[in-house]
Structures are given as C-alpha cells and as structure tokens.
C-alpha positions as CSV (number, residue, x, y, z in Angstrom):
1,X,-99.8,67.9,81.1
2,X,-101.6,66.7,78.4
3,X,-99.5,64.4,75.8
4,X,-99.9,64.0,72.3
5,X,-98.7,61.4,69.7
6,X,-99.0,61.5,66.1
7,X,-98.2,58.2,64.4
8,X,-98.5,56.6,61.2
9,X,-98.3,53.0,59.9
10,X,-96.1,53.7,57.3
11,X,-94.1,56.0,56.4
12,X,-94.6,58.3,53.6
13,X,-98.7,59.5,54.8
14,X,-97.4,63.0,55.8
15,X,-97.4,62.7,60.0
16,X,-94.2,64.8,59.9
17,X,-96.2,67.5,58.0
18,X,-99.6,67.8,60.2
19,X,-97.0,67.6,63.6
20,X,-95.2,70.6,62.0
21,X,-98.5,72.0,61.4
22,X,-100.1,71.1,64.7
23,X,-97.5,73.1,66.4
24,X,-97.2,76.3,64.9
25,X,-101.4,76.3,65.3
26,X,-100.9,75.5,69.2
27,X,-98.1,78.1,69.1
28,X,-97.8,77.0,72.9
29,X,-96.4,73.4,73.3
30,X,-93.5,71.4,74.0
31,X,-92.9,69.9,70.6
32,X,-90.5,66.1,70.7
33,X,-89.5,64.2,67.6
34,X,-89.4,60.9,68.8
35,X,-88.9,59.6,65.0
36,X,-85.1,59.1,66.3
37,X,-83.9,56.7,63.3
38,X,-85.3,59.1,60.7
39,X,-85.8,62.6,62.3
40,X,-87.0,65.0,60.0
41,X,-88.9,67.4,61.8
42,X,-86.3,69.8,63.0
43,X,-86.3,70.4,58.8
44,X,-90.0,71.8,58.9
45,X,-89.5,73.9,62.5
46,X,-86.4,76.7,62.5
47,X,-84.8,76.0,65.7
48,X,-81.9,76.9,67.5
49,X,-80.3,74.0,69.4
50,X,-79.7,75.5,73.6
51,X,-78.5,72.4,74.9
52,X,-76.5,69.1,73.7
53,X,-76.3,65.8,75.4
54,X,-74.6,62.8,74.8
55,X,-76.9,59.6,75.5
56,X,-75.6,56.5,76.6
57,X,-77.9,53.8,76.4
58,X,-75.9,50.6,75.5
59,X,-72.7,48.7,76.7
60,X,-70.6,47.6,74.5
61,X,-67.8,44.5,75.4
62,X,-64.1,45.3,74.9
63,X,-61.2,42.5,75.8
64,X,-57.7,43.2,77.3
65,X,-55.8,41.3,75.4
66,X,-53.0,40.8,78.2
67,X,-55.2,38.8,80.2
68,X,-56.2,36.8,77.3
69,X,-55.6,32.9,77.5
70,X,-57.9,32.6,74.0
71,X,-59.7,29.7,74.8
72,X,-62.5,31.0,72.6
73,X,-64.7,30.8,75.7
74,X,-66.1,34.2,74.1
75,X,-67.0,33.1,71.0
76,X,-68.8,29.8,71.6
77,X,-71.3,31.6,73.2
78,X,-72.0,35.2,71.5
79,X,-75.4,34.1,70.0
80,X,-75.2,37.6,68.1
81,X,-71.6,36.2,66.1
82,X,-69.9,39.8,67.4
83,X,-66.6,38.0,68.1
84,X,-64.1,36.8,65.4
85,X,-61.1,35.9,65.6
86,X,-58.5,39.2,63.9
87,X,-54.6,39.3,64.1
88,X,-53.5,41.8,66.9
89,X,-50.1,43.0,66.9
90,X,-49.2,45.3,69.8
91,X,-46.5,45.6,72.5
92,X,-46.8,42.7,74.9
93,X,-48.6,41.2,73.4
94,X,-47.9,37.9,71.0
95,X,-47.5,39.1,67.9
96,X,-49.2,38.1,65.0
97,X,-50.8,35.8,66.7
98,X,-54.7,35.8,66.3
99,X,-57.0,37.0,69.0
100,X,-60.6,37.5,69.5
101,X,-61.9,40.2,68.3
102,X,-65.5,42.0,69.4
103,X,-67.1,44.0,66.7
104,X,-69.4,46.5,68.7
105,X,-72.0,47.3,65.8
106,X,-72.6,43.8,66.7
107,X,-72.3,43.2,70.0
108,X,-75.7,43.5,71.7
109,X,-73.9,44.1,75.4
110,X,-75.6,40.9,77.2
111,X,-72.6,40.3,79.3
112,X,-72.6,36.2,78.0
113,X,-68.5,36.9,77.1
114,X,-68.3,39.0,80.4
115,X,-69.2,35.8,83.1
116,X,-67.7,33.0,80.4
117,X,-64.2,34.4,80.1
118,X,-62.4,32.2,82.9
119,X,-59.1,34.7,83.1
120,X,-61.8,37.9,83.4
121,X,-60.1,39.6,80.2
122,X,-63.6,40.6,79.1
123,X,-65.7,44.1,80.6
124,X,-68.1,45.8,79.6
125,X,-67.9,49.6,78.8
126,X,-70.8,52.6,77.8
127,X,-71.1,53.9,74.6
128,X,-72.7,56.6,73.1
129,X,-75.8,56.0,71.1
130,X,-76.8,58.8,70.0
131,X,-77.7,62.6,71.0
132,X,-79.8,64.4,72.4
133,X,-81.0,68.1,72.3
134,X,-83.2,70.8,73.5
135,X,-83.7,73.6,70.9
136,X,-85.4,76.9,70.8
137,X,-88.1,77.1,68.3
138,X,-91.0,80.2,67.2
139,X,-93.8,77.9,68.6
140,X,-92.2,76.8,71.9
141,X,-89.1,74.7,73.0
142,X,-88.6,71.3,70.6
143,X,-86.8,68.0,72.3
144,X,-85.3,65.8,69.6
145,X,-82.5,63.4,69.1
146,X,-80.1,61.4,66.5
147,X,-79.4,58.0,67.0
148,X,-75.6,57.0,65.5
149,X,-75.1,55.4,62.4
150,X,-76.0,51.4,62.9
151,X,-76.5,51.9,66.9
152,X,-79.5,50.1,69.0
153,X,-81.2,50.9,71.2
154,X,-83.8,53.8,69.5
155,X,-86.8,52.4,72.1
156,X,-84.6,53.8,75.1
157,X,-83.5,56.9,72.9
158,X,-87.0,58.2,72.7
159,X,-87.8,57.3,76.1
160,X,-85.3,59.9,77.0
161,X,-86.6,62.6,74.3
162,X,-89.9,62.4,75.8
163,X,-88.5,62.1,79.3
164,X,-86.7,65.8,78.5
165,X,-90.2,67.1,76.9
166,X,-92.4,66.3,80.2
167,X,-89.5,68.4,82.1
168,X,-90.0,71.2,79.9
169,X,-93.4,70.5,79.9
170,X,-94.1,70.6,83.8
171,X,-91.5,73.9,84.1
172,X,-93.6,75.8,81.6
173,X,-96.6,74.4,82.6
174,X,-97.2,73.0,78.6
175,X,-99.0,70.0,76.8
176,X,-96.4,67.7,74.8
177,X,-96.8,67.0,70.9
178,X,-94.9,64.1,69.5
179,X,-94.1,63.0,66.2
180,X,-93.7,59.6,66.2
181,X,-92.4,56.5,64.2
182,X,-94.4,55.0,61.5
183,X,-94.9,51.3,62.4
184,X,-95.7,49.2,65.4
185,X,-92.3,48.4,66.7
186,X,-90.5,49.4,69.9
187,X,-89.9,52.7,69.2
188,X,-93.4,53.3,68.4
189,X,-94.7,51.9,71.7
190,X,-92.1,54.0,73.5
191,X,-93.7,56.7,71.4
192,X,-97.0,56.7,72.7
193,X,-97.0,54.8,76.0
194,X,-98.5,57.5,79.0
195,X,-100.3,59.7,76.2
196,X,-103.1,60.9,76.9
197,X,-104.2,61.3,72.7
198,X,-103.0,59.2,69.9
199,X,-103.8,60.9,66.4
200,X,-103.1,58.2,63.4
201,X,-102.3,59.7,59.9
202,X,-103.0,57.5,56.9
203,X,-103.3,58.1,53.1
204,X,-105.7,56.4,50.8
205,X,-104.0,53.2,50.0
206,X,-104.3,49.5,50.7
207,X,-101.0,49.8,52.4
208,X,-101.9,52.4,54.2
209,X,-105.6,50.8,55.0
210,X,-103.6,47.5,56.3
211,X,-101.0,49.6,58.7
212,X,-103.6,51.3,59.7
213,X,-105.4,48.9,61.5
214,X,-102.1,47.6,63.0
215,X,-101.9,50.6,64.3
216,X,-105.3,51.1,66.1
217,X,-105.1,47.6,67.9
218,X,-101.6,48.6,69.1
219,X,-103.2,51.9,70.7
220,X,-106.1,49.8,71.7
221,X,-103.8,47.3,73.3
222,X,-102.7,50.0,75.9
223,X,-106.2,51.8,75.8
224,X,-105.4,55.0,74.7
225,X,-108.0,57.1,72.7
226,X,-106.9,57.2,69.3
227,X,-108.4,59.2,66.1
228,X,-107.8,59.0,62.1
229,X,-106.7,61.8,59.7
230,X,-106.6,60.6,56.2
231,X,-104.3,62.6,54.2
232,X,-104.9,63.1,50.4
233,X,-108.0,61.5,50.8
234,X,-109.3,62.6,47.7
235,X,-107.0,60.5,45.3
236,X,-109.3,57.8,45.9
237,X,-112.3,58.1,47.1
238,X,-113.1,54.3,47.4
239,X,-110.1,53.8,49.5
240,X,-110.9,56.4,51.7
241,X,-114.7,55.1,52.1
242,X,-112.9,51.5,53.1
243,X,-110.8,53.7,55.6
244,X,-114.3,55.0,57.0
245,X,-115.6,51.9,57.4
246,X,-112.4,50.4,59.1
247,X,-112.3,52.9,61.4
248,X,-115.8,52.8,62.7
249,X,-115.8,49.0,62.4
250,X,-112.6,49.5,65.3
251,X,-114.2,52.0,66.9
252,X,-111.9,55.1,66.3
253,X,-113.3,58.5,64.8
254,X,-111.9,59.7,61.7
255,X,-112.0,63.6,63.3
256,X,-110.4,64.5,59.3
257,X,-109.3,64.9,56.3
258,X,-107.0,66.3,54.2
259,X,-107.3,67.2,50.2
260,X,-104.5,66.9,48.3
261,X,-102.7,69.9,48.1
262,X,-99.5,70.6,45.5
263,X,-98.8,73.7,48.2
264,X,-97.5,71.2,50.7
265,X,-94.3,69.9,49.2
266,X,-93.5,73.3,48.0
267,X,-93.5,74.1,51.7
268,X,-91.6,71.5,52.6
269,X,-89.1,72.3,50.6
270,X,-88.9,75.4,52.0
271,X,-88.5,74.2,55.0
272,X,-92.1,75.4,56.5
273,X,-94.8,74.5,57.8
274,X,-97.9,74.0,55.5
275,X,-100.2,76.5,58.3
276,X,-98.5,79.5,56.6
277,X,-100.3,79.4,53.2
278,X,-103.4,80.1,52.6
279,X,-104.6,76.6,50.5
280,X,-107.2,73.6,51.1
281,X,-104.7,71.5,53.4
282,X,-103.6,74.3,55.8
283,X,-107.6,75.5,56.1
284,X,-108.5,71.8,56.5
285,X,-105.5,71.5,59.0
286,X,-107.1,74.2,61.1
287,X,-110.4,72.6,61.2
288,X,-108.9,69.9,62.5
289,X,-107.2,71.5,65.1
290,X,-110.1,72.7,66.0
291,X,-111.5,69.7,67.2
292,X,-108.2,68.6,69.4
293,X,-109.1,69.5,72.9
294,X,-105.6,70.5,75.1
C-alpha cells in the first residue's frame, strides 16, 4: 500500500484542485482530506456519506460546585487563563457567590487544576473535537473530517482520518491519496508521516517560493521522497525559473508545470475535477499523473 500526500507551503496554490484531478485519474484509490481545519476536497468530489462518527480527541476540566471551596488554587496554576470568576447560581450552591468557571475553549486538558484542587472538585471529561466521515465517490471511498469551531487537536484528528483511510486501503488492497494542509505545522507533520511520496504544489510568487523551501526542508527532515509541481507557471516565468533553480539546489525534481487556465475556476464552481474537461490544465495534469508510479 502506497500513501501519497499532496501539500503546499501556502494556501491558494491549487493543491486541492490537483488532488481532485489525480483522484479521478487514478480511478481506484482511497482518497483522504487531511486539511481538517478548512476541508474543501468534498466540494469537488461528488460523495455520499456512508459512515459518520464523532471524534473525541481532547479532555476538558469541569468543576463540581458542591465540592468547590473557592480556594482559587485552580486559577493560580492554570497557564492558559481558562479559569475565571463567574457568579454561579444553583440550588444547593451558595447563591450569588462568585465561583471559578472553566472556559472550555481555552482549557487544554493539562490536568494542572485537577491535581491542585484540595477538595477534588475538578475532573477531566472527554470532549468531542470533530466528526470523521467515510464517504462513497465515483472514484472510490473518501475519508474526511470536520474540526469543531475553536476545537483543538487538529493533528490528532488528521491521524484519525489517515487511520480510517489506511484501514480501507488495506481492506480493498488500494493505495491512498491524501490532500494535506498548507504550511509546516503539526497537521502537515501528521499528514506526511509514514507516506512514501510527497508532492508539493507551488505557485510562481515570492511567497510561494519562500514557503516551498520551508516545506521541502520539512519533508527532507523526515527523509520522504518529494517532488514539486508549479501551478500557473506561465504567469511569472522569472519566478518559475527561480523555483526550478531552488529545487535543483535542494535536490528535488519538478515533475510538472500547469499553465494558467480560465477553465479551472469554472470547473471548481461547478464542483467538478478539472480533468473532466479538455483544456490545457487538464492535459498537463494527465501528463504529470503518468509520471507518478503507484
């Protein structure tokens, strides 16, 4: 089973457009969208959800006000300023007396307050951080997820999406095609770890070139074979040439150049992979896919 991740140094380079095209050209792969903070591969892959599960990736602290002595030790030890004073009115609790309140959006589940509480009034409880989906598409099964608003643990949610994709790939004896996140953060590291190939989609701009270098250094650190695709290469020939020279210096191959094509945004607006059309961008993607060995 081979796992190929398609990532980018910055957003907006066309990474998801490339992934959707490759998914359709491959015809028989498990596809995974690991950009859980801003997933959009589902917008260009017709899909029907087969299975939906809530992912519990974090724990959050809660206070039992019947046991709370209002010693404020929890406030003193919390590094995340998640504990504030708030009037808590309830039957059996001293009315209108300010008690500590834990803001679940700030709580990191570190348990410092749990250990510091002298009356054992604080405990950690599991908290759902997102939903994981397994969907059916015309090109194969599709694993994807959605991170809840302000929820933490996106790297762990990515790991869960990848686990689901790998399980399906083993069961069906297929390879995995992953649409990753832009950047070099923990979600990207979680996406590329264990992959046999990484393809970086970049654009001919100075920011694209700068962020491409950072991504290549990241994949190099993990010793993952890496190739580069320059999208819209013809809108700035000079920077495209600089990118090719940079890749040569860093020892990675530029396996393709996709021309600027007005048909691409039209296909995206219709929710279709660009390879459903006969146009310059689609033809370039077909040639590039032919160079990728599964």
